[in-house]
C-alpha positions as CSV (number, residue, x, y, z in Angstrom):
1,M,0.0,0.0,0.0
2,I,2.7,2.4,1.0
3,Q,4.8,1.5,-2.0
4,T,1.8,2.1,-4.3
5,I,1.2,5.5,-2.8
6,S,4.9,6.3,-3.2
7,D,4.9,5.2,-6.8
8,L,1.8,7.3,-7.6
9,F,3.3,10.3,-5.9
10,A,6.6,9.9,-7.9
11,S,4.6,9.6,-11.1
12,A,2.7,12.8,-10.4
13,Q,5.8,14.6,-9.5
14,G,7.6,13.5,-12.7
15,W,4.6,14.5,-14.9
16,L,4.1,17.9,-13.2
17,F,7.8,18.7,-13.4
18,E,8.3,17.6,-17.1
19,T,5.1,19.1,-18.3
20,I,4.9,22.4,-16.5
21,V,7.7,23.2,-14.1
22,Q,10.8,22.4,-16.2
23,P,9.6,24.2,-19.3
24,L,8.7,27.2,-17.2
25,V,12.1,27.3,-15.5
26,F,13.9,27.3,-18.8
27,Y,11.5,29.8,-20.3
28,V,12.3,32.4,-17.5
29,G,16.0,31.8,-17.8
30,L,16.6,29.9,-14.6
31,G,17.9,26.7,-16.0
32,E,20.7,26.5,-13.4
33,F,18.0,25.9,-10.8
34,V,16.4,23.0,-12.5
35,E,17.4,20.5,-9.7
36,E,16.0,22.8,-7.1
37,A,12.8,23.1,-9.1
38,F,12.4,19.4,-9.1
39,T,12.6,19.4,-5.3
40,G,10.2,22.4,-5.2
41,T,7.7,20.3,-7.2
42,E,7.9,17.7,-4.5
43,W,7.2,20.3,-1.8
44,F,4.2,21.6,-3.8
45,L,2.7,18.1,-4.1
46,V,3.3,17.3,-0.5
47,G,1.5,20.6,0.4
48,V,-1.5,19.6,-1.9
49,C,-1.7,16.3,-0.1
50,E,-1.7,18.0,3.3
51,L,-4.5,20.4,2.2
52,V,-6.6,17.5,1.0
53,L,-6.0,15.6,4.3
54,L,-6.9,18.7,6.4
55,F,-10.1,19.2,4.4
56,I,-11.2,15.6,4.7
57,V,-10.3,15.1,8.4
58,L,-10.0,18.2,10.4
59,R,-12.5,20.5,8.7
60,P,-15.5,18.1,9.4
61,L,-14.2,17.7,13.0
62,E,-14.3,21.5,13.5
63,S,-18.0,21.4,12.5
64,M,-18.8,18.4,14.7
65,I,-17.0,19.2,18.0
66,P,-16.0,22.9,18.0
67,V,-14.6,24.6,21.0
68,H,-16.5,27.8,20.1
69,A,-18.5,29.2,17.2
70,I,-16.5,31.1,14.7
71,T,-17.4,34.7,15.1
72,D,-15.2,36.1,12.4
73,K,-15.2,34.0,9.2
74,R,-13.1,36.6,7.4
75,A,-10.3,36.0,9.9
76,R,-10.5,32.3,9.3
77,W,-10.4,32.8,5.6
78,N,-7.3,35.0,6.0
79,D,-5.6,32.2,7.9
80,F,-6.5,29.9,5.0
81,I,-4.6,32.3,2.6
82,Y,-1.5,32.0,4.9
83,T,-1.8,28.2,4.7
84,L,-2.0,28.2,0.9
85,L,1.0,30.5,0.6
86,Q,3.0,28.2,3.0
87,R,1.9,24.7,2.0
88,L,1.9,25.3,-1.8
89,G,5.4,26.7,-1.6
90,V,5.1,30.4,-2.3
91,I,6.8,31.5,1.0
92,P,9.3,28.6,0.9
93,L,10.2,29.6,-2.6
94,L,10.8,33.2,-1.4
95,A,12.9,31.8,1.4
96,F,15.0,29.7,-1.0
97,F,16.0,32.6,-3.2
98,I,16.8,34.8,-0.2
99,L,18.3,32.3,2.2
100,D,19.9,29.5,0.1
101,P,23.0,31.6,-0.7
102,A,23.4,32.5,3.0
103,L,23.1,28.8,4.0
104,S,25.5,27.7,1.3
105,Y,28.0,30.3,2.5
106,V,27.7,29.2,6.1
107,S,28.1,25.6,5.2
108,E,31.2,26.4,3.1
109,M,32.8,28.4,5.9
110,L,32.1,25.6,8.4
111,H,33.7,23.1,6.0
112,L,36.8,25.3,5.5
113,E,37.2,25.5,9.2
114,G,37.0,21.8,9.5
115,W,33.4,21.6,10.8
116,G,31.9,19.0,8.5
117,T,28.3,17.8,8.9
118,F,27.6,15.6,11.8
119,N,25.5,12.6,10.7
120,L,23.3,12.0,13.7
121,D,22.1,8.7,12.4
122,G,25.6,7.3,12.6
123,I,26.0,7.6,16.4
124,W,24.9,4.0,17.0
125,P,25.8,1.8,14.0
126,G,23.3,-0.9,13.3
127,V,20.5,0.9,15.1
128,T,20.4,4.6,14.2
129,D,21.1,3.8,10.6
130,L,17.8,2.1,10.3
131,A,15.4,4.3,8.4
132,L,12.6,4.5,11.0
133,V,15.0,4.9,13.9
134,S,17.0,7.7,12.2
135,F,13.8,9.4,11.2
136,L,12.5,9.4,14.8
137,L,15.9,10.6,16.1
138,Y,16.0,13.5,13.7
139,L,12.3,14.3,14.6
140,V,13.2,14.5,18.3
141,V,16.3,16.6,17.9
142,L,14.6,19.0,15.5
143,D,11.7,19.3,17.9
144,L,14.0,20.2,20.7
145,C,15.4,23.0,18.5
146,E,11.8,24.1,17.6
147,Y,11.1,24.3,21.4
148,A,14.1,26.5,21.9
149,Y,13.2,28.8,19.0
150,H,9.6,29.0,20.2
151,W,10.7,29.9,23.7
152,A,12.8,32.7,22.2
153,Q,9.8,34.0,20.3
154,H,8.1,34.6,23.6
155,N,11.1,35.9,25.5
156,V,13.0,38.1,23.0
157,R,11.1,41.4,22.4
158,W,11.8,41.8,18.6
159,M,10.8,38.1,18.1
160,W,7.6,38.5,20.0
161,A,6.8,41.6,18.0
162,L,6.5,39.3,14.9
163,H,5.2,36.2,16.6
164,S,2.4,38.0,18.3
165,L,0.6,38.1,15.0
166,H,0.2,34.4,15.3
167,H,-1.3,34.7,18.7
168,S,-3.7,37.6,17.8
169,Q,-6.2,35.1,16.2
170,E,-9.2,35.1,18.6
171,N,-11.0,32.5,16.4
172,M,-8.2,29.9,16.3
173,N,-8.8,27.2,13.7
174,L,-7.0,24.5,11.7
175,W,-5.5,27.1,9.3
176,S,-4.0,29.3,12.1
177,D,-0.7,27.4,12.3
178,D,0.6,29.2,9.2
179,R,-0.6,32.7,10.3
180,N,2.9,34.1,10.8
181,H,4.8,37.2,9.7
182,V,6.8,36.4,6.6
183,L,10.0,37.7,8.3
184,D,9.3,35.4,11.2
185,D,9.0,32.5,8.8
186,L,12.3,33.4,7.0
187,V,14.3,33.6,10.3
188,H,12.7,30.3,11.5
189,G,13.5,28.7,8.1
190,V,17.2,29.7,8.4
191,F,17.4,28.4,11.9
192,I,15.8,25.0,11.4
193,G,17.4,24.5,7.9
194,L,20.9,25.2,9.3
195,V,20.3,22.7,12.2
196,A,19.1,20.1,9.7
197,V,22.3,20.6,7.6
198,L,24.5,20.4,10.6
199,I,23.1,17.1,11.9
200,G,23.0,15.5,8.4
201,V,19.3,15.3,7.6
202,E,18.8,14.1,4.0
203,P,16.6,16.3,1.8
204,S,14.0,13.6,1.3
205,Q,13.9,13.0,5.0
206,Y,13.6,16.7,5.7
207,I,10.5,17.0,3.6
208,L,8.8,14.1,5.4
209,L,9.8,15.6,8.8
210,V,8.4,19.0,8.0
211,S,5.2,17.6,6.5
212,L,4.5,15.4,9.6
213,S,5.2,18.3,11.9
214,R,2.9,20.6,9.9
215,I,0.0,18.2,9.9
216,L,0.3,17.7,13.6
217,Q,0.5,21.4,14.2
218,S,-2.7,21.9,12.1
219,L,-4.4,19.5,14.5
220,Q,-3.1,21.4,17.5
221,H,-4.6,24.7,16.3
222,A,-7.9,23.2,15.2
223,N,-11.1,24.5,16.8
224,V,-11.9,21.0,18.2
225,R,-12.6,19.7,21.7
226,I,-9.8,17.0,21.6
227,H,-7.2,16.0,24.1
228,F,-5.2,12.8,24.4
229,G,-5.9,12.0,28.1
230,R,-3.6,12.3,31.1
231,I,-0.9,10.1,29.7
232,G,-1.3,11.1,26.0
233,D,-1.0,14.8,26.7
234,L,2.4,14.1,28.1
235,L,3.5,12.3,24.9
236,L,2.1,14.5,22.1
237,V,0.9,18.1,22.1
238,S,-2.9,18.0,21.9
239,P,-5.3,20.8,20.8
240,R,-6.2,21.4,24.4
241,F,-2.5,21.7,25.5
242,H,-1.7,24.1,22.7
243,R,-4.8,26.1,23.1
244,L,-3.6,27.0,26.6
245,H,-0.4,28.3,25.0
246,H,-2.6,30.7,23.0
247,A,-4.6,31.7,26.1
248,I,-4.3,35.2,27.5
249,G,-2.6,35.1,30.9
250,I,-1.1,31.7,30.3
251,G,0.5,31.4,27.0
252,H,2.5,34.6,27.0
253,E,2.3,36.3,30.4
254,S,4.0,33.9,32.8
255,R,5.8,36.8,34.5
256,G,2.8,39.0,35.0
257,R,0.2,40.9,33.0
258,N,1.4,42.3,29.7
259,S,4.8,40.6,30.1
260,L,6.8,38.3,28.0
261,G,7.3,34.6,28.8
262,G,4.6,31.9,28.7
263,H,4.0,28.2,28.9
264,N,3.6,25.2,26.6
265,F,6.2,26.0,23.9
266,A,6.6,22.4,22.7
267,V,5.8,22.0,19.1
268,L,5.3,18.2,19.1
269,F,6.5,16.6,22.3
270,P,5.4,18.2,25.7
271,I,8.3,16.5,27.4
272,W,10.4,19.6,26.7
273,D,8.0,21.8,28.6
274,V,8.1,19.3,31.5
275,I,11.9,19.2,31.5
276,F,12.3,23.0,31.4
277,R,9.4,23.6,33.7
278,T,7.3,25.6,31.2
279,A,4.4,23.1,31.1
280,H,0.9,24.1,32.0
281,F,-1.7,21.4,32.0
282,G,-5.4,22.3,32.3
283,K,-8.8,20.6,31.7
284,G,-10.5,23.5,30.0
285,F,-10.4,24.8,26.5
286,A,-9.3,28.4,26.8
287,M,-10.2,31.4,24.5
288,T,-7.3,32.8,22.5
289,G,-5.7,36.2,21.7
290,V,-3.3,38.8,22.9
291,R,-4.2,41.0,25.8
292,D,-3.2,44.3,24.2
293,Q,-5.6,43.8,21.3
294,L,-8.5,43.8,23.7
295,P,-10.4,47.1,24.1
296,P,-9.7,49.2,27.2
297,P,-9.7,48.8,30.1
298,A,-8.8,45.1,29.6
299,G,-6.2,46.0,26.9
300,K,-4.9,48.8,24.7
301,G,-7.0,48.1,21.6
302,R,-3.9,47.4,19.5
303,D,-4.6,46.8,15.9
304,Y,-3.1,43.6,14.5
305,G,-4.7,44.0,11.1
306,R,-7.6,42.3,9.3
307,G,-5.9,41.2,6.0
308,F,-2.6,39.7,5.0
309,W,-0.9,43.0,3.9
310,A,-2.1,45.0,6.9
311,Q,-0.9,42.3,9.3
312,Q,2.5,42.2,7.7
313,W,2.9,46.0,7.8
314,L,1.8,46.3,11.4
315,G,4.2,43.5,12.3
316,L,7.1,45.5,11.0
317,K,5.8,48.6,13.0
318,R,5.7,46.5,16.1
319,L,9.2,45.2,15.4
320,V,10.5,48.8,15.4
321,E,8.5,49.7,18.5
322,F,9.4,46.7,20.6
323,S,13.1,46.9,19.7
324,K,13.2,50.4,21.2
325,R,11.6,49.7,24.6
326,P,10.2,46.9,26.8
327,V,6.7,45.7,26.1
328,R,4.2,47.1,28.5
């Protein structure tokens, strides 16, 4: 079954590349990027598969067991636009042309200094070189790095200035995972991409690792009354656990009202929050948002924007503002 699906995917990738992508690449004079275009075709098809899966599974669940009624359908539609841009490769393509030269330069400098790539799957010959074991090992290591990056997004002012856009969704839904500032996505892409290069993740493995993570994160953000039980919530981030991360007063105010900090930074595995004492387990399904977007006196009525371009512009304004002084 798996082999059949793999063969069908490979056939679809080959047809799409040879029929549309490759001729287009040569037509616009970018023939030197033809290999990268083939990989980009794979990313595109993986994104299409993800979207189909989300529509078939998560969208019906949101209708059957919602946490709350969607009061702003335009906001949910806007989140869907973010998901299309991310999953179908528009933002990753932008990241490639901007960041690939930088990553190549860093890799070359490390090589010249004698710092070759460290193949993590070679630390236990005979065990970690097994495909499934190495995949899980890379997944755990990358998830630890994701935890560290996410923690920084809530504790470094300029990073929170961008990341707060993600938290400003008061109608959190399955598309909200990709509601991010483009600059935030670019910095994150550099960080995780560099880690993947340094520990020796193969490109084909990296695509599967990213896809699995994205699907699980869509579930975490979904407007569904789902948790995995007392034990399960310790093993994998559930929608309830992550919704607490988006809750005002919990997810980003662990050091007092209108402060930085927070709880539940784990992307996939809550064990990191348990180890670093940032876990907050609760039984309720919290409402989401950022305090300073609430109208006075509860907040400051800060505008986070309604549409994509407004949200991107206001994110840049917050970046300048928060870089100058502490958030209050």
